[in-house]
C-alpha positions, -999 to 999 in steps of 0.1 A, spaced: 250 154 69 220 135 81 197 159 66 214 154 32 213 117 34 176 117 42 171 142 14 190 121 -11 170 89 0 138 108 -3 145 121 -37 154 85 -49 120 71 -38 99 63 -70 74 89 -79 41 72 -68 56 59 -36 70 93 -27 38 111 -34 15 87 -15 37 82 17 43 120 17 6 127 16 -1 103 43 25 117 68 15 154 61 -22 146 66 -14 128 99 9 158 110 -18 183 101 -43 164 122 -17 160 151 -10 198 150 -49 205 148 -46 221 114 -72 196 103 -96 172 120 -105 136 111 -141 148 106 -128 168 75 -111 139 60 -133 107 65 -154 90 38 -190 103 37 -211 95 6 -236 122 15 -211 149 20 -191 139 -11 -220 136 -36 -245 160 -23 -222 187 -9 -194 180 -34 -167 176 -8 -147 157 -33 -115 157 -16 -128 130 8 -125 105 -19 -87 108 -14 -82 120 22 -99 89 37 -69 69 22 -43 92 37 -51 91 74 -40 62 96 -50 77 130 -29 96 154 9 91 156 15 60 175 24 24 171 -6 17 146 5 47 125 42 37 123 34 0 116 10 9 87 35 35 72 63 10 74 43 -16 55 28 10 30 62 24 22 81 -9 18 55 -28 -2 45 2 -23 82 9 -32 89 -28 -40 61 -29 -63 70 3 -80 106 -8 -84 98 -44 -91 70 -56 -113 60 -21 -121 95 -8 -130 94 15 -160 54 13 -158 46 42 -135 12 47 -154 1 10 -149 11 14 -111 -11 45 -109 -39 28 -126 -36 1 -99 -40 28 -72 -71 42 -91 -87 7 -97 -82 -3 -61 -93 29 -45 -124 30 -67 -134 -6 -59 -130 1 -20 -150 33 -23 -177 14 -42 -178 -13 -16 -181 11 13 -206 34 -5 -227 5 -12 -231 -6 24 -214 -41 19 -189 -29 46 -202 -6 71 -186 16 98 -155 20 78 -146 56 70 -108 55 67 -94 30 40 -57 33 42 -51 2 60 -71 -17 34 -53 -2 7 -20 -11 24 -32 -48 26 -39 -47 -11 -4 -35 -19 9 -63 3 -14 -89 -13 -3 -81 -48 34 -81 -40 30 -114 -21 13 -132 -50 39 -119 -74 68 -131 -51 53 -166 -41 87 -181 -33 100 -156 -9 104 -170 27 94 -147 54 97 -143 92 72 -124 113 84 -111 147 108 -139 149 78 -164 156 65 -174 123 80 -187 92 61 -188 60 59 -182 23 51 -147 11 15 -155 -1 5 -161 35 17 -126 46 -17 -108 41 -34 -135 62 -8 -133 90 -14 -94 91 -51 -102 93 -46 -125 123 -23 -100 139 -50 -74 136 -74 -98 152 -51 -103 181 -49 -66 185 -87 -65 189 -92 -47 155 -119 -53 129 -108 -77 103 -133 -63 78 -107 -39 66 -80 -65 61 -105 -87 42 -116 -59 19 -79 -52 11 -73 -90 4 -105 -92 -18 -96 -61 -39 -59 -72 -41 -69 -107 -53 -95 -93 -78 -67 -71 -94 -42 -99 -94 -68 -121 -111 -75 -96 -138 -39 -88 -145 -19 -121 -138 -44 -149 -141 -72 -142 -166 -49 -130 -193 -31 -164 -193 -65 -184 -197 -77 -197 -230 -92 -168 -246 -82 -144 -219 -69 -108 -224 -59 -79 -203 -91 -61 -191 -73 -32 -173 -58 -11 -201 -40 21 -190 -53 53 -206 -31 73 -229 -34 104 -208 -21 86 -178 9 73 -198 14 109 -210 11 122 -173 36 96 -160 61 100 -188 93 84 -174 122 105 -167 160 96 -169 171 79 -138 199 91 -117 230 68 -122 233 67 -83 197 54 -80 195 25 -56 162 7 -59 149 -18 -34 148 -54 -49 112 -67 -50 121 -101 -36 133 -84 -4 104 -87 22 94 -55 40 104 -51 76 123 -28 99 149 -31 126 129 -19 157 150 -7 187 179 -28 184 196 -60 172 171 -89 173 141 -68 175 121 -69 143 89 -53 133 70 -70 106 84 -94 81 121 -101 75 142 -120 51 149 -155 62 183 -172 51 175 -194 22 188 -229 22 213 -241 -4 
């Protein structure tokens, strides 16, 4: 019964979210089982462009480290905000959502390859922050709660996560890159087109629209509302990981 429930929930996930989160989990499991090693996955321009190990352009976004707190934390946020974007502002626009993936991944790859950000060989966390940033800017009035300690509006969430990374002793360059790329995408898509003389600079190619041709939805499909902040009940009642809804006033 539990397996059937999980299978049903899994198949109801939107296509891009299902593909990306599954790839991340399978990649991590493959490393954990020693089928692969991180040395076969990390971003290395010399190996990519001189030895044509093209897969590294993708796999460096799929590995979040060994299974542990950091992995689960990142995967929860990746799944929640990826799904809420795909079922919210990108609902019925799978090709446009895939274009955002390609755009964000390409900009991050160019930044690391140019040497502007050094010693970053796995970019999955930066990609997650980008998703969080775009969602937070498109849901500016959602009130959020972080670990039961902080109350704030959604646009502050990426900065709260950056501060949390700093407290854990992690480099904040990854978070800053995700925020910068997310803001760049948000500006091109949501700000510049509304300016006098503005227009949409990111146009989805026809082949992506053909590739992502929408399918008929299952009547039982139950999407997550986009204005529902990500979070996870951790351990028991009152213990929460990440951001949760805060009751709104009348």
